[in-house]
N, CA and C atoms as a LAMMPS dump frame, in Angstrom:
ITEM: TIMESTEP
0
ITEM: NUMBER OF ATOMS
312
ITEM: BOX BOUNDS ff ff ff
-5.0000000000000000e+02 5.0000000000000000e+02
-5.0000000000000000e+02 5.0000000000000000e+02
-5.0000000000000000e+02 5.0000000000000000e+02
ITEM: ATOMS id mol type element x y z
1 1 1 N 256.761 330.376 -58.596
2 1 2 C 255.508 330.661 -57.735
3 1 3 C 255.266 328.897 -57.348
4 2 1 N 254.679 328.872 -55.738
5 2 2 C 253.962 327.552 -55.385
6 2 3 C 253.086 327.877 -54.581
7 3 1 N 251.959 327.113 -54.752
8 3 2 C 250.502 326.802 -54.254
9 3 3 C 250.972 325.893 -52.926
10 4 1 N 250.324 326.331 -51.824
11 4 2 C 250.815 325.574 -50.58
12 4 3 C 249.156 325.259 -50.132
13 5 1 N 249.145 324.201 -49.462
14 5 2 C 248.271 323.265 -49.163
15 5 3 C 247.149 323.955 -48.233
16 6 1 N 247.334 325.346 -47.614
17 6 2 C 246.63 326.097 -46.774
18 6 3 C 246.053 327.177 -47.751
19 7 1 N 246.151 327.152 -48.745
20 7 2 C 245.753 328.169 -49.695
21 7 3 C 246.905 329.451 -50.154
22 8 1 N 247.774 329.236 -49.528
23 8 2 C 248.848 330.413 -49.332
24 8 3 C 249.796 330.43 -50.684
25 9 1 N 250.27 331.056 -51.314
26 9 2 C 250.916 331.376 -52.612
27 9 3 C 252.499 331.763 -52.35
28 10 1 N 253.516 331.046 -52.483
29 10 2 C 254.785 331.519 -52.609
30 10 3 C 255.056 332.257 -54.19
31 11 1 N 255.507 333.3 -53.876
32 11 2 C 255.794 334.279 -55.265
33 11 3 C 257.305 335.19 -54.915
34 12 1 N 257.981 335.138 -56.055
35 12 2 C 259.037 335.901 -55.981
36 12 3 C 258.835 337.121 -57.237
37 13 1 N 258.289 338.133 -56.711
38 13 2 C 257.643 339.113 -57.706
39 13 3 C 258.444 339.562 -58.55
40 14 1 N 259.774 340.049 -58.659
41 14 2 C 260.282 340.247 -59.723
42 14 3 C 260.497 339.159 -60.934
43 15 1 N 260 337.848 -60.967
44 15 2 C 259.449 336.989 -61.706
45 15 3 C 258.83 337.283 -62.412
46 16 1 N 257.808 338.28 -62.211
47 16 2 C 256.422 338.496 -62.933
48 16 3 C 256.172 340.151 -63.419
49 17 1 N 255.721 340.589 -64.155
50 17 2 C 255.795 341.927 -64.836
51 17 3 C 254.318 342.463 -63.743
52 18 1 N 254.072 343.791 -63.622
53 18 2 C 253.213 344.159 -62.885
54 18 3 C 251.586 343.76 -62.915
55 19 1 N 251.012 343.428 -64.221
56 19 2 C 249.82 342.705 -64.408
57 19 3 C 249.835 341.744 -64.167
58 20 1 N 250.822 340.927 -64.384
59 20 2 C 250.668 339.458 -63.889
60 20 3 C 250.885 339.089 -62.687
61 21 1 N 251.392 339.919 -61.748
62 21 2 C 251.537 339.631 -60.312
63 21 3 C 250.449 340.372 -59.614
64 22 1 N 249.364 341.302 -60.105
65 22 2 C 248.6 341.99 -59.72
66 22 3 C 247.473 340.856 -59.658
67 23 1 N 247.373 340.105 -61.044
68 23 2 C 246.536 339.012 -61.166
69 23 3 C 246.626 338.058 -60.368
70 24 1 N 247.899 337.436 -59.895
71 24 2 C 248.01 336.307 -58.901
72 24 3 C 247.529 336.724 -57.346
73 25 1 N 247.832 338.062 -57.373
74 25 2 C 247.068 338.458 -55.904
75 25 3 C 245.708 338.305 -55.949
76 26 1 N 244.873 339.108 -57.144
77 26 2 C 243.477 338.834 -57.52
78 26 3 C 243.013 337.795 -57.099
79 27 1 N 243.48 336.766 -57.814
80 27 2 C 242.912 335.2 -57.924
81 27 3 C 243.203 334.457 -56.543
82 28 1 N 244.479 334.819 -55.727
83 28 2 C 244.649 334.067 -54.588
84 28 3 C 244.515 334.711 -53.458
85 29 1 N 244.117 336.161 -53.42
86 29 2 C 244.023 336.602 -52.205
87 29 3 C 245.321 337.41 -51.793
88 30 1 N 245.316 338.436 -51.767
89 30 2 C 246.605 339.311 -51.023
90 30 3 C 247.156 338.974 -49.956
91 31 1 N 246.239 338.378 -48.908
92 31 2 C 246.63 338.187 -47.917
93 31 3 C 247.204 336.525 -47.731
94 32 1 N 247.124 335.932 -49.25
95 32 2 C 247.827 334.752 -49.01
96 32 3 C 249.006 334.377 -49.714
97 33 1 N 249.413 335.59 -50.306
98 33 2 C 250.601 336.082 -50.914
99 33 3 C 251.605 336.267 -49.8
100 34 1 N 253.106 335.384 -50.257
101 34 2 C 254.182 335.229 -49.393
102 34 3 C 254.932 335.309 -50.38
103 35 1 N 255.803 336.685 -50.237
104 35 2 C 256.791 336.83 -50.912
105 35 3 C 257.861 336.642 -50.456
106 36 1 N 258.773 335.644 -51.652
107 36 2 C 260.312 335.231 -51.39
108 36 3 C 261.45 336.004 -51.785
109 37 1 N 262.424 335.65 -50.992
110 37 2 C 263.456 336.591 -51.531
111 37 3 C 264.261 336.07 -52.655
112 38 1 N 265.101 336.576 -53.14
113 38 2 C 266.037 336.042 -54.462
114 38 3 C 266.81 334.763 -53.779
115 39 1 N 267.292 334.96 -52.503
116 39 2 C 267.922 334.015 -52.166
117 39 3 C 266.929 332.464 -52.251
118 40 1 N 266.023 332.761 -51.719
119 40 2 C 264.845 331.759 -51.386
120 40 3 C 264.499 330.894 -53.07
121 41 1 N 264.287 331.983 -53.92
122 41 2 C 263.846 332.02 -55.19
123 41 3 C 265.397 331.054 -56.109
124 42 1 N 266.57 331.764 -56.055
125 42 2 C 267.599 331.444 -56.957
126 42 3 C 268.213 330.321 -56.262
127 43 1 N 268.747 330.364 -55.059
128 43 2 C 269.468 329.543 -54.336
129 43 3 C 269.187 328.555 -53.857
130 44 1 N 267.782 328.48 -53.045
131 44 2 C 267.161 327.996 -52.537
132 44 3 C 266.134 326.606 -53.335
133 45 1 N 265.813 327.368 -54.412
134 45 2 C 264.83 326.952 -55.638
135 45 3 C 263.732 326.478 -54.9
136 46 1 N 263.237 327.087 -53.694
137 46 2 C 262.038 327.413 -52.925
138 46 3 C 261.125 327.215 -53.87
139 47 1 N 260.535 327.881 -54.894
140 47 2 C 259.496 326.913 -55.874
141 47 3 C 259.087 326.194 -56.231
142 48 1 N 260.36 325.132 -56.332
143 48 2 C 260.283 323.648 -56.323
144 48 3 C 260.081 322.535 -55.273
145 49 1 N 259.918 323.627 -54.321
146 49 2 C 259.444 322.592 -53.277
147 49 3 C 257.934 322.054 -53.355
148 50 1 N 257.409 321.143 -52.149
149 50 2 C 256.842 320.117 -52.834
150 50 3 C 255.647 320.306 -51.076
151 51 1 N 254.363 320.629 -51.358
152 51 2 C 253.617 321.03 -50.549
153 51 3 C 252.776 319.446 -50.3
154 52 1 N 252.822 319.181 -48.887
155 52 2 C 252.11 318.08 -48.592
156 52 3 C 251.319 318.321 -47.626
157 53 1 N 249.683 317.533 -48.107
158 53 2 C 248.919 317.625 -46.537
159 53 3 C 248.285 316.484 -46.491
160 54 1 N 248.365 316.156 -45.057
161 54 2 C 248.078 314.643 -44.575
162 54 3 C 246.816 314.817 -43.388
163 55 1 N 245.925 315.066 -43.626
164 55 2 C 245.339 315.028 -42.45
165 55 3 C 244.904 316.753 -42.276
166 56 1 N 245.313 316.995 -40.915
167 56 2 C 245.363 318.262 -40.478
168 56 3 C 246.791 318.712 -40.562
169 57 1 N 247.491 318.055 -40.875
170 57 2 C 249.287 318.361 -41.072
171 57 3 C 249.506 318.927 -42.632
172 58 1 N 250.086 320.274 -42.421
173 58 2 C 250.497 320.956 -43.772
174 58 3 C 252.146 320.654 -43.821
175 59 1 N 252.822 320.45 -44.765
176 59 2 C 254.625 320.331 -44.869
177 59 3 C 254.611 320.982 -45.979
178 60 1 N 255.894 321.498 -46.197
179 60 2 C 256.536 321.889 -47.136
180 60 3 C 257.845 321.192 -47.029
181 61 1 N 258.189 320.657 -48.166
182 61 2 C 259.495 319.926 -48.145
183 61 3 C 260.333 320.47 -49.223
184 62 1 N 261.443 320.775 -49.035
185 62 2 C 262.403 321.482 -50.092
186 62 3 C 263.714 321.175 -49.816
187 63 1 N 264.908 321.535 -50.629
188 63 2 C 266.117 321.422 -50.294
189 63 3 C 266.364 322.592 -49.356
190 64 1 N 266.21 323.709 -49.219
191 64 2 C 266.925 324.769 -48.118
192 64 3 C 265.877 325.735 -48.114
193 65 1 N 265.54 326.458 -47.098
194 65 2 C 264.989 327.826 -47.005
195 65 3 C 265.672 328.883 -46.221
196 66 1 N 265.712 329.696 -46.189
197 66 2 C 266.254 331.07 -45.534
198 66 3 C 265.179 330.948 -44.225
199 67 1 N 266.062 331.315 -43.066
200 67 2 C 265.559 331.365 -41.891
201 67 3 C 264.475 332.166 -41.527
202 68 1 N 264.5 333.484 -42.64
203 68 2 C 262.654 334.305 -42.714
204 68 3 C 261.566 333.455 -42.835
205 69 1 N 261.856 332.833 -44.122
206 69 2 C 260.882 331.942 -44.655
207 69 3 C 260.332 330.732 -43.967
208 70 1 N 261.357 330.19 -43.465
209 70 2 C 261.273 329.02 -42.195
210 70 3 C 260.499 329.248 -41.502
211 71 1 N 260.346 330.447 -40.512
212 71 2 C 259.829 331.235 -39.554
213 71 3 C 258.563 331.528 -40.202
214 72 1 N 258.349 332.184 -41.181
215 72 2 C 257.125 332.906 -41.543
216 72 3 C 256.138 331.567 -42.015
217 73 1 N 256.798 330.446 -42.43
218 73 2 C 255.892 329.015 -42.717
219 73 3 C 255.36 328.615 -41.84
220 74 1 N 256.387 328.179 -40.678
221 74 2 C 256.022 327.559 -39.529
222 74 3 C 255.045 328.574 -38.399
223 75 1 N 255.398 329.861 -38.575
224 75 2 C 254.086 330.718 -38.016
225 75 3 C 252.599 330.65 -38.904
226 76 1 N 252.695 329.645 -39.66
227 76 2 C 251.852 329.834 -40.504
228 76 3 C 250.698 328.328 -40.398
229 77 1 N 251.863 327.502 -39.728
230 77 2 C 251.284 326.449 -39.474
231 77 3 C 251.885 325.02 -40.061
232 78 1 N 253.119 325.737 -40.954
233 78 2 C 253.396 324.498 -42.15
234 78 3 C 254.609 323.928 -41.497
235 79 1 N 255.058 322.688 -41.309
236 79 2 C 255.798 321.626 -40.822
237 79 3 C 256.936 322 -42.012
238 80 1 N 258.153 322.507 -42.121
239 80 2 C 259.052 322.694 -42.983
240 80 3 C 260.117 321.592 -42.784
241 81 1 N 260.048 320.6 -43.989
242 81 2 C 261.206 319.668 -43.796
243 81 3 C 262.035 319.946 -44.841
244 82 1 N 263.308 319.787 -44.518
245 82 2 C 264.408 320.086 -45.254
246 82 3 C 265.068 318.525 -45.821
247 83 1 N 265.338 318.299 -46.975
248 83 2 C 266.261 317.055 -47.516
249 83 3 C 267.394 317.568 -48.273
250 84 1 N 268.13 316.779 -48.297
251 84 2 C 269.459 317.208 -48.903
252 84 3 C 269.374 316.779 -50.293
253 85 1 N 269.457 318.117 -51.161
254 85 2 C 269.052 318.003 -52.719
255 85 3 C 270.173 318.386 -53.291
256 86 1 N 271.145 319.683 -52.846
257 86 2 C 272.046 319.973 -53.457
258 86 3 C 272.944 319.188 -54.737
259 87 1 N 273.078 318.049 -54.506
260 87 2 C 273.884 317.232 -56.102
261 87 3 C 272.81 317.368 -56.812
262 88 1 N 271.346 317.042 -56.698
263 88 2 C 270.633 317.023 -57.626
264 88 3 C 270.301 318.146 -58.487
265 89 1 N 270.804 319.292 -57.558
266 89 2 C 270.739 320.71 -58.043
267 89 3 C 271.378 321.081 -59.577
268 90 1 N 272.476 320.594 -59.397
269 90 2 C 273.985 320.396 -60.456
270 90 3 C 273.141 320.299 -61.553
271 91 1 N 272.105 319.692 -61.723
272 91 2 C 271.805 319.339 -62.848
273 91 3 C 270.692 320.179 -63.694
274 92 1 N 270.291 321.358 -62.763
275 92 2 C 269.591 322.112 -62.92
276 92 3 C 267.801 322.213 -62.551
277 93 1 N 267.781 321.002 -61.571
278 93 2 C 266.552 320.863 -61.016
279 93 3 C 266.474 320.809 -59.722
280 94 1 N 265.318 320.189 -59.21
281 94 2 C 265.25 320.45 -57.384
282 94 3 C 264.555 319.566 -57.295
283 95 1 N 264.065 319.033 -56.038
284 95 2 C 263.167 317.756 -55.56
285 95 3 C 261.713 318.12 -56.325
286 96 1 N 261.09 318.887 -56.832
287 96 2 C 260.114 319.062 -57.475
288 96 3 C 260.39 318.105 -58.537
289 97 1 N 261.351 318.125 -59.514
290 97 2 C 261.905 317.649 -60.825
291 97 3 C 261.849 315.739 -60.922
292 98 1 N 261.954 315.403 -59.189
293 98 2 C 261.942 313.709 -58.461
294 98 3 C 260.695 313.182 -58.423
295 99 1 N 259.616 314.262 -58.772
296 99 2 C 258.28 313.617 -58.016
297 99 3 C 257.218 313.556 -59.194
298 100 1 N 256.713 312.111 -59.171
299 100 2 C 255.32 311.898 -60.211
300 100 3 C 254.35 312.367 -59.169
301 101 1 N 253.626 313.284 -59.766
302 101 2 C 252.222 313.728 -59.219
303 101 3 C 251.157 312.898 -59.65
304 102 1 N 250.379 312.301 -58.939
305 102 2 C 249.302 311.138 -59.407
306 102 3 C 248.026 311.982 -59.161
307 103 1 N 248.051 312.898 -58.329
308 103 2 C 246.971 313.77 -58.068
309 103 3 C 245.917 312.739 -56.985
310 104 1 N 246.639 311.818 -55.987
311 104 2 C 245.728 311.244 -54.81
312 104 3 C 245.804 311.72 -53.858
């Protein structure tokens, strides 16, 4: 699961039991839920992407995105930035694992 800067949440539903998934929809609003595919979750590590908000710009930085998710995010006003992280993934992590969020 990944919360984005405009209130959307990327969710891979099979990762949650029904009760938990319903709570996620209730807390975030069903219209803000973007369900991602197994490809985006397992292969592309999208839940480990980094959401960035700078003024009126909203970015999602990640290793890879399926064409469908890339289009959906773009249509919602996000700029999708892809950075090569395939080698780092071999250690079991992705881009999120190399960021120190200090909340500025």
